[in-house]
C-alpha positions in Angstrom: 108.2 82.1 21.2 105.8 80.0 18.5 105.4 77.2 21.1 104.8 79.5 23.6 102.3 81.6 22.3 100.4 78.3 21.5 100.5 77.3 24.8 98.5 81.0 25.0 95.6 79.5 23.1 97.1 80.8 19.9 97.6 84.7 20.9 100.7 86.9 20.0 101.8 89.2 22.5 105.4 91.9 23.2 104.3 90.3 26.6 105.5 86.8 25.8 108.0 86.8 23.8 109.6 89.9 26.8 109.0 86.9 29.0 110.6 84.3 27.7 113.7 86.6 27.5 112.6 87.5 31.4 112.5 83.4 31.6 116.6 83.7 29.9 118.4 86.6 31.7 117.1 84.9 35.5 118.7 81.5 33.8 122.2 83.9 33.2 122.1 86.0 36.0 121.8 81.9 38.0 124.6 80.6 35.1 127.1 83.4 36.5 126.9 82.4 40.2 127.1 79.1 39.4 130.8 80.0 37.9 131.8 82.0 40.7 131.0 79.7 42.5 133.0 77.2 41.1 136.0 79.4 42.0 134.4 80.1 45.6 133.6 83.9 44.5 130.1 83.4 45.3 130.6 86.5 47.3 131.0 88.0 44.3 127.8 86.5 41.8 125.3 90.2 43.4 127.1 92.5 42.4 128.2 91.2 38.8 124.4 90.7 38.2 123.9 94.3 38.8 127.1 95.6 37.1 125.4 94.0 33.7 122.2 94.0 34.7 121.2 97.8 35.5 123.9 97.8 32.5 122.7 98.8 28.6 123.7 96.3 27.1 121.9 93.8 29.7 118.6 96.0 29.2 118.6 96.2 25.6 119.9 92.3 25.7 116.3 91.7 28.0 114.2 94.4 25.7 115.5 93.7 22.1 113.2 91.0 21.2 114.2 88.8 19.1 117.1 85.1 20.5 120.2 86.6 22.0 119.3 86.8 25.7 118.7 83.2 24.8 121.6 83.1 23.0 123.6 84.2 25.9 122.5 81.7 28.5 123.7 79.5 25.7 127.1 80.7 26.2 127.9 81.4 30.0 125.9 78.3 30.3 128.9 76.8 27.3 131.4 79.2 29.3 130.6 77.5 33.0 130.2 73.8 31.4 134.0 74.3 30.0 135.1 75.9 33.1 134.3 73.1 35.4 135.5 70.8 33.5 138.8 72.6 33.5 138.6 72.2 37.1 138.0 68.5 37.8 141.3 68.3 35.6 139.5 67.3 32.3 137.9 64.5 33.6 134.4 65.0 32.4 131.3 63.0 34.2 128.6 61.3 32.1 126.4 64.0 33.2 128.4 67.0 32.4 128.9 65.2 28.5 125.3 65.7 28.3 124.9 68.8 29.2 127.4 69.5 27.1 125.7 67.6 23.7 122.6 69.6 24.5 123.6 73.2 25.2 126.0 73.0 21.7 123.2 72.1 19.8 120.9 74.6 21.7 123.1 77.1 21.1 123.8 76.0 17.5 120.3 75.9 16.6 119.8 79.5 18.6 121.9 81.5 16.6 125.0 81.2 14.6 127.4 82.6 16.2 127.0 80.7 19.1 129.5 79.1 17.0 131.7 81.7 16.5 133.0 81.6 20.8 132.4 77.5 20.8 134.7 77.0 18.5 137.5 79.7 20.3 136.8 78.4 23.3 136.8 74.9 22.3 139.9 75.4 20.3 141.6 76.7 24.2 140.3 74.0 26.3 142.0 71.5 23.7 144.7 73.8 24.0 145.2 73.2 27.1 145.1 69.3 27.4 146.9 69.0 24.9 149.6 70.2 27.0 148.7 68.5 30.2 148.5 65.7 27.8 145.3 64.4 28.8 144.7 62.4 25.6 141.8 60.8 26.7 139.8 63.4 27.8 140.8 65.2 25.1 138.9 63.0 22.6 135.6 62.4 25.3 135.0 66.2 24.6 135.8 66.4 20.9 133.7 63.4 20.5 130.4 65.6 22.2 130.9 68.4 19.9 130.8 66.1 16.7 128.1 64.6 17.7 126.8 67.9 18.5 127.7 68.7 14.9 126.1 66.4 13.4 122.4 66.5 15.8 122.5 69.9 14.8 123.3 70.0 11.2 120.4 66.7 10.8 117.9 68.9 12.1 118.5 71.8 10.5 120.4 71.3 7.3 119.9 74.7 5.9 122.8 76.0 8.3 125.4 74.7 6.1 124.5 77.4 4.5 123.6 80.5 6.4 126.6 79.7 8.3 129.1 79.0 4.7 127.5 81.1 2.8 124.5 83.3 3.2 125.3 87.7 3.9 124.7 86.4 8.1 127.3 84.0 8.0 131.2 84.7 7.9 130.8 85.5 4.3 129.0 88.1 5.5 130.5 92.1 6.3 130.6 94.8 5.1 133.0 95.5 2.5 132.7 99.0 2.7 133.1 100.3 5.6 137.2 99.5 7.2 137.2 96.7 9.7 139.2 98.8 12.0 136.1 101.8 12.1 133.8 98.7 12.0 135.8 97.3 15.2 136.1 101.3 16.7 132.2 100.8 16.6 132.0 98.1 17.9 134.0 98.7 20.6 132.0 101.9 20.9 128.9 100.3 21.5 130.9 98.3 23.9 131.8 101.1 26.3 127.9 102.3 26.3 126.9 99.2 27.4 128.6 99.8 30.4 128.4 103.9 30.5 131.6 105.2 30.0 133.0 107.5 27.4 134.4 106.3 24.9 138.3 108.2 25.6 137.5 106.2 29.4 136.2 103.4 28.2 139.7 102.6 26.3 141.3 103.5 29.3 140.0 100.8 31.3 139.9 98.6 28.7 144.0 99.2 28.3 144.5 98.4 31.5 142.3 94.9 32.2 144.4 94.0 30.0 147.5 94.6 31.2 146.7 92.9 34.2 145.1 90.0 32.0 148.4 89.9 30.1 150.2 90.4 33.8 148.7 87.3 35.1 149.3 85.3 32.1 152.4 85.3 33.0 152.3 84.9 36.5 149.5 83.7 38.0 148.3 80.9 39.2 145.8 79.2 36.8 146.6 81.1 33.5 144.3 78.3 32.2 141.3 80.0 33.3 142.6 83.4 32.9 143.0 82.1 28.8 139.5 80.6 29.0 137.9 83.4 30.6 139.5 86.3 28.4 141.2 85.0 25.0 137.1 84.3 23.1 135.8 87.0 24.7 138.1 89.4 23.4 139.1 87.6 20.1 135.2 87.0 19.4 134.6 91.1 20.0 137.8 90.7 16.6 135.4 87.9 14.4 132.3 89.9 15.1 133.5 92.9 13.3 134.7 91.4 10.6 131.7 88.5 9.4 128.7 90.4 10.5 126.6 91.9 8.4 126.0 95.2 10.3 127.6 96.9 13.8 124.6 96.7 15.8 124.8 96.0 19.4 122.8 92.9 19.5 126.2 90.9 18.0 128.1 90.9 20.9 125.6 91.4 23.9 125.6 87.9 24.6 129.5 88.0 26.1 128.8 91.7 28.6 127.7 89.1 31.5 131.4 87.9 30.7 133.0 90.8 30.7 130.7 92.0 33.6 132.5 88.5 35.2 136.1 89.3 34.3 135.8 93.5 35.6 134.3 92.4 39.1 136.5 89.6 39.1 139.3 91.9 38.6 138.0 94.7 40.7 138.2 92.7 43.6 141.3 91.2 43.4 142.9 94.7 43.8 140.9 96.4 46.2 142.1 93.3 48.4 145.2 94.5 47.3 145.3 97.8 48.2 143.1 97.3 51.3 145.7 95.1 52.6 148.4 97.6 52.4 146.6 100.0 53.6 144.9 98.1 57.2 149.0 96.4 57.2 149.1 97.8 60.7 146.1 97.3 62.3 146.5 93.2 62.3 144.2 92.2 64.7 140.9 94.1 62.3 143.2 93.7 59.2 140.9 90.4 58.0 138.1 91.8 58.3 139.0 95.4 56.7 140.9 93.2 53.4 137.1 91.3 53.0 134.9 94.5 53.7 136.1 97.2 53.0 137.0 95.6 49.1 132.9 94.8 49.0 131.9 98.0 50.0 133.8 99.9 47.7 133.3 97.7 44.4 129.4 97.7 45.5 129.4 101.5 45.6 132.0 102.0 42.8 128.8 99.5 40.7 126.1 101.1 41.8 127.4 104.9 40.8 128.0 103.3 37.1 124.7 101.9 37.2 123.1 105.0 39.0 124.5 107.5 36.1 124.3 105.0 32.7 120.5 105.1 33.9 120.2 109.0 34.6 122.1 109.6 31.7 121.5 107.0 29.0 119.0 104.4 27.3 118.8 101.3 26.1 118.3 100.2 22.5 115.5 99.1 20.4 112.7 100.7 22.8 112.0 102.6 18.8 110.0 105.9 21.1 110.2 107.9 17.9 107.2 105.3 16.0 104.8 107.2 17.2 106.9 110.3 14.9 106.3 107.9 11.5 102.5 107.5 12.6 102.1 110.8 13.2 103.2 111.7 10.1 102.0 108.9 8.0 98.0 110.2 8.8 99.6 113.9 7.7 100.5 112.9 4.4 98.2 110.0 4.2 96.4 109.9 0.7 100.1 110.3 -0.3 102.1 107.4 -1.4 105.2 106.3 0.4 107.9 104.5 -1.5 110.3 102.3 2.0 113.9 101.8 1.0 115.0 99.1 3.8 117.4 96.2 2.7 116.6 93.1 4.1 114.6 90.8 3.2 112.1 90.8 5.7 112.8 94.1 8.4 110.2 96.0 6.2 107.5 94.1 8.4 108.5 96.8 11.8 106.4 99.3 10.0 104.4 97.1 8.9 101.6 100.2 11.2 103.3 102.7 9.2 102.4 101.0 5.2 98.4 100.6 6.3 97.9 104.4 6.7 99.3 105.6 3.4 97.6 105.0 -0.3 99.9 102.7 -1.0 103.0 101.4 -0.1 105.6 100.5 -3.3 108.8 98.1 -0.8 111.7 98.3 -2.8 115.3 96.8 -0.9 119.2 98.6 -2.0 119.9 95.7 -5.0 116.3 96.3 -6.0 116.2 100.5 -6.9 116.2 100.3 -11.0 112.6 98.8 -10.2 111.4 102.5 -9.1 112.2 103.1 -12.9 108.9 103.9 -14.7 107.2 102.6 -11.8 103.3 102.4 -12.4 103.3 102.7 -9.5 104.6 106.9 -8.8 103.2 107.5 -13.0 100.8 110.2 -11.9 102.3 111.1 -8.5 103.5 114.5 -8.2 105.0 114.1 -4.7 105.4 111.1 -2.4 106.8 110.3 1.3 110.6 108.1 0.8 111.0 106.1 3.8 114.9 105.0 3.8 116.4 103.1 6.9 119.1 104.8 8.2 121.1 101.6 8.4 121.5 100.8 4.9 125.4 101.0 3.2 125.7 104.0 1.3 122.8 105.4 2.4 124.0 108.9 0.6 124.5 107.1 -2.4 121.4 105.1 -2.7 118.9 108.5 -1.3 120.8 110.2 -5.1 120.0 106.7 -7.2 116.8 106.8 -5.6 115.8 110.7 -6.2 117.3 109.7 -10.0 115.1 106.7 -10.6 111.8 108.6 -10.1 112.4 112.3 -12.0 112.7 113.6 -8.4 113.1 117.7 -8.7 113.4 118.5 -5.0 113.5 116.8 -1.8 112.7 118.2 1.8 113.7 115.9 5.2 110.5 115.9 7.5 111.9 113.4 9.9 115.1 111.7 10.8 114.4 109.8 14.4 117.4 106.9 14.2 116.3 104.0 12.5 114.7 105.6 9.7 115.2 109.5 7.1 111.7 110.7 5.4 111.5 112.3 2.9 109.1 114.5 0.9 109.7 114.1 -2.6 108.4 116.6 -5.2 108.4 114.6 -9.0 
């Protein structure tokens, strides 16, 4: 983002980030095509891109002004390279080694959750190589990852602390919410991303799991099934454990992989069904088997996408922020107390801060700073802005009111991102 902005005469714009996301979205779609082409399924690529690209999850990833579209591309590329190596009997060419090393380095430097997916998939790949006694190839495969890890850490040494000791690393996770509850919330986000009602989503998930397990037992390419399914499923379970908050962006990089798996499985089911349906039509058998299945899958995908576009909306559009600005202009003579739970997230509300007489910005672990605060000493009223996603919201609200000697408070606005109160003392 900084690099591209520097090419634009040091001009910063949200459209710069949006353009970067679009570039990586197109690159991700190309990678989807390459993955399917490996197994002669490139005819499904347009349907997969349709399912993913018009889903709430896909749209959210593109419009969200962060690194998650880039992360999606590097995770897809890493999966593609592993599938390519597996299909080539684990013989790794020099060019593939270079691509693997570069992908791991760039994925690692983009977002640390790349390491989670890469570790899960690498373990599966190593297990398959050991089972097939590909020990020479295993040596090169492991060495590529070790080299990439060393280069990545040398380029950004702070990653060691971030990954292993920070609240956004493996030591993260919200301790006050049960793991099962967090997992349920992530599945709910997953279903919403593909416009599935929650109950239907669990049914579809259960059916897919049954089919995947069946193919793991009876399928010809068990190794491919393992490589696509196991890391993707475990990624959700691990993110639910370590993510600092429940948020769609943390699982968004695996949405295109899920789309590939769903369409691939649907195509197999439809082909089998059509084969049974038209088994008596000998001279038209091949035509109907091939085209009827594709037509049905396309119609279902278009219908699901249309339903989602009509009845859902992507995350992170902040369409209600205008209401907060109008509220700030109404109460511009009052002071604002802003309660967040991150060192830098308050920056997104900078426009709001500039309207109020003054703004006191406090994180949840600093609430005692509100006791006898000089900035509020002579204030009979003030506006309180608390982010909806902070942990133990009601408990922290009670602390704020207690520390500021509030006698009464009134909810003025709840836009899903912030709750604003008018507080009297």
